[in-house]
N, C-alpha and C positions, 0 to 999 in steps of 0.2 A: 656262670650264672650270676655272679655278683656284678658283672659288667652290664647285664641286662636290666638289673633292678632300677637304676636311675632312668633309663630309657622308658621302661614300663610305667614308672611313676609320671613321667612327662606325658606320655600318651593318655593316661587316665586323667590327668589334669586338663589336657586339651579337650578331651571328650566331654568334660563337664561344662565347657564354655558354650555360651549361646552363639550360634552362627550368625554372622552379619553379612549383608550383601553390599556391594558398592552401589551407592545411589540411594538405597533404602527408601524411606518415605519421601525424602526430598526428590528423588527421581520420579516417584509416582505423581507428586504434585506438579512437577515440570511437565509430565505427559498430559495431565489434565489441563494445564494452562495452554499448552500447544494445541490440544484438541479444540479448545474454545476460540482460538484465534480465527478471525475471518479475513480472508484476503480481499483486497480491493478488486473491483471489476477490471478485466483486461482492457487494453486499448483496442477498440474496434477499427478506428480509422484515424489517421493523422494528416493534417493539412497545414501548409504554410500559405498564409494569405497576404497579398499586397493590398493595402488600403489606399483610398483615394488621396490621402496626404503623403503617399509613397512610403509609409512605414510598413514594417512586417509584423505579423502576429502569428503565433504558433498555437494550434488548437488540436488537442487529442480528444476524440470522441470515444467515450468508454462504452463497453458492451452492455451496461445496464440501461442505455438510452436515456438516462436521466442526469448524467454527469459529464462535464467536460473539464479538461485542464487547459488553462489559457496561460501563455507566456508572451510577454511583450518584448523579450530579448531571447535569442536562441538558447543561451545558457542561463537564462534568468529563472527565478523561482516560479513554481506553478501557482496559479490562482484557481481554486476549485470553484466551479460554477455548477449549480444544480437547477433542475427543472421539476416543477410539481407534477407534471403530466408529460407523457411521451408526445413529441411533436410541438411542445411549447418552447418558449425562449428559455435560455439558461441564464441565471443571474447569481451574483455574489460579489462582495467586496467593492461595490460601486460599478461593476462591469455587468453588461448584458450582451449576450450573443443570440441573434435570431438567425435561424437557418442552420444547415449542416452539410450542404453539398459543396458545389464548386464556388458558391458565393454566400457570404454572410453579411449581416449588418451588425456592426460593433458599436456599442454605446460604452464609453469609458468615462470615469469620474473626472478626468482632466482635459476633456475635449468634446467636440460635437460628435454626433452619430455619423458614421460613415460606412460606405459600401466597401467590402473587401473581397477580392477574388483570388482563387488559388491558381 
């Protein structure tokens, strides 16, 4: 019985401890942050266009029908262009894209407007 006394004291001491969970409040806050995250619209259509000056532009038309991502190089950074209304031209950062099908008109900040075809 004397061997059980230290073990019994240990169990009583542990029983008095406040239980904790891994993650606790921090985990709850992380879930709330993740729930508030909004994903960007999916890509609805992608085209590679060859313009009149023989350059290529890469345009991703997004599912919200109000946003396109424009790249002037295949692996270059996206320039996000937006439209105020569906069916209107997309603009931003000095660029403007008119159209969305097999041909577009591209207005760029460093050159004249030109027709581009996919």
